[in-house]
C-alpha positions, 0 to 999 in steps of 0.5 A: 576588727570593727571599723566603727562609724564609718560613713558609706559612699551613700552617706549612711553610717555604719560599723564594718566587721572584718573577719578571716579576710571576708566582711562578716557583717555591716550594722550600727553598734556592732561589737564583739569581745575581743575584736579590734575596734577602729573609731573612723568617725569623719571618714568614709569606707569604700571598696578598695580600688582596682586598677585595670592598667598599670605597670610594675616594671617586673621582669627586667625594669625593676630599676624603675619599680617592682613588685614591692615598691609598686604594692607600696604605692598601690596601697598608699593609693587605696588599691588592693588589685591592679592589672599589669601590662606586658611591656617588660624585658623579657615581654610577658608572652607566656603564662610562665611569666604571667604566673611568676609575677602574680605569684610574687605579688600574692607572696607579698600580700600587700596588692594582689595583680593580674599579669596580662599576656601580649597579643603578638609574641615579643610584641613582633607584630605578627606571631599569635601561636603563643595564644593558642596554648594560653591556660584558662587563667589568662584572661586578657591580652594587649599590646600595651604601648603600641597597636597592632599595625597589621589588619590582617594580623589583628583581625586573626587575634579578635577571632582567636580570642573570640574562640578562647574567651579572651579579652583584647585590651586595646592601646589605640594607636595607628603606628604609622600615623602617630609620628605626625598626627596622634589624634588621627592615630587614636581614632582610626585604630579605635574604628578599626578595633571596634569593627572587629569587636563587633564582627567577631563578638570578641570581648574588647576593652580600650585602654586610656581613652583620650579624645572625644572622636574615640569616647563617641565611637565607643558609645556608638558601639555600646549602644548597638550592644557590642561587648566593649568597655573602656577606661579613662585616666585621671591625667586625661581629666585633669590636665590640657594642652594648655595647662600641661606639657608632660609627655604621656602616651596617648598625649594630654588633649585639648579642653574639648576633649576633657570635657567629652570625657567628663561627660561620657562618665556623667553619661555612664559611658566610662567603665573604669578609672585606670591610672596608667601608672608608668614610673621612669627615671629622670634620666629616661624622662629628659630622654622623652620616655612618655608616662607618669606614676599615678596610683597615689594620686588617682582618687584624689585627682578624680574626687577633685575633678568629677565630684567636687568640680562636676558633681558626680556623686561619690558612690559613682566614682566608687563604681568607676574605681571599684565594683565596675573594675572588679566586674570587668576583671572577673573578680566575683569577691571584690568591688563591694562592701558587703557580707562574704566579700573580701575585706579590702577596704579603703578609708578616705577623708573627703573633707581634706585638701592636700598638696602633692609632694612627689618625694613622699611617694612610695613609688620608686619613681617620681615622674609625677606631673601633679607635683605641687597640685593642691587635691581634695579627699585623701586616702587615710588607710587601706585594709587588705583582707582585713589587713591594714596595709597602708596608713597615712602618717599624721 
């Protein structure tokens, strides 16, 4: 397959030749007998997106989402790889469960995944023995959806993770404080985990940073040379408490927090855009479940907010959604459009405006606060290993 006349994120016209699952060649006026050709005039070709924080609800909660619908939603959003959280049923506290989920996604072939493992066994807040026997292909642990309350347990987890080369993904929430002050809850646990990261030298990644104080603390630790990275979600960039009361965790913040996150992105302090795609049923949302679907709106929300409104270069957004997440997750053949890399490519129309209609989303769940929002930039097609996994219906 040759994608003809694409524009790169830097504004350079080029053809992309995809062969045997890889990017075979880049250039102008490429041709090869027998190769299928697609005219991409007017479209921008970007490395397919990689999500560092996602929920596909398998095993145990497939009524909200399953691997097939999660993969379809990912492809429609331009993603070919997602990093899945362990708050499943049973909790993913073993390599066996992780391997089973990853193999199911691989067999389906629409979107690959990495399955993380819980920090404490079954989220019990105290047991770490299961971490000692994790094989080398399990590299990320997280207590997603909650913080580890015990300083003693978390310090031991950081020490063990440093010994085994694991990366801790932190949902920063001091659980005793969040019922009455979620800002303080996020900020306190952020600072605690930063100190543990600096003390033990453990790789630490902060999920869905949402407060100005937290991002400032992370930036300060980065300046010290600590092995810390962080992600920001599209919804924490788009909404404020004055414009949206939709329940997510961490909650939608104030305008000052949004501005701080945008400035951190502009200043290179944020490592990834992550969706925190969290499907729920209407009944669960009515009962107060926190979370929203986000795979299919992420690019457009970020392109509108960051590139159109704040003049972030498209190449910088691509870095946040592809190359940097690939590096963070250790995906050495993904995240770039270059010969030898996987032929994972998303075609986007940066001139298109569209209105979000949750009924047309591919996710099994439709809990989308962007309903009715007009966004700029749209995913037109997604290719994984050179095979088309999504095409926008005209």
